N, C-alpha and C positions, 0 to 999 in steps of 0.2 A: 168263407174262405175266398180270397181273391187270387186269381191265377192269370198270368199274361200268356196269351197265345198269338200266333200269327194267323191272319184270316185270308191271306192271298197265296197263290201259288208262288213258290220260290224258297220259302223257308224262313225260320226265325232268324232275326239279325238285328243288331243294334247299330245306330249311327255312331260315328266317332264322337259327336257331341254328347250322346247318351253315355258312352264309356267315360268320358271326362267328367260328366256330371255325377255319375254314380260314385266315382272316386272323391269328387269334391264334397259330396254329401256324407262322406264317411262310410260308404259301402265298401265292398270287397275290392281289392286290386288284384285278386287272383285271376284266374282265367274267366274273363267277362263273357266269353262265348259259351261258357258252361254255367252261367249264373242261375240260381234257383228261380223258377218262374213265380214263386210266391214271395220273393225278396221284397220286403215292404218299401224299400227305396225305389226299386224298379216299378212296382205297382203304382206308387204315387206319381212317378214321372209319366207313365203311360196314361194315367188318368188326367194329368195336367195337359199334355200335348203329345198325343200319339204320333202325329205326323212328324214332328221334330225328332223324336227319339227312335223311330223305326228305321231299320237299315234300308239299303237301296232296293232290295227285293223283298221287303217285308211290310206288313200293315198290322201293327200290333194292336191288341185289344185286351181289356181286362174282362174276364168272365168270373162271375160270382156263383159259387156252389155251396151247399150245406157243409158245415164243418165236419160232420161225421161220415162223409162219403170217402171211400177209398177210390182214388182216381188215378188216371194216367192220361198222357197226351197222345192222341192218335193223329196221324196225318195222311194225306194223299198228296203227293208231289209238293210237300211243304205247307199245304193248307191244313191247319190244325183244328182240332176240336177236343173237348174234354170228354172222356168216357169213364164210366164207372168200371172199376176193375172186376173181373170175374175169372173163373177158372178156364183154362184152355188146354187142349191136347192136340198134338199134331202127329 
């Protein structure tokens, strides 16, 4: 499974060019700021040109994990990583 994450401080974000391109390629025109990180169009775009499609304060990257892993995106000040889900109590 391929997942798009942000690898720098600041947080996930798409450039305006990316938003236009997702729509042009037939992707969602819903809330692009809440797009699925596994969206195949988004994944393909980031693999093609991460710099062009990353937002002003983002550096997008595709991470590949095994298909059978239950995962979640964790972050510290916007810098993200994929973590395997597990139980938590607070």
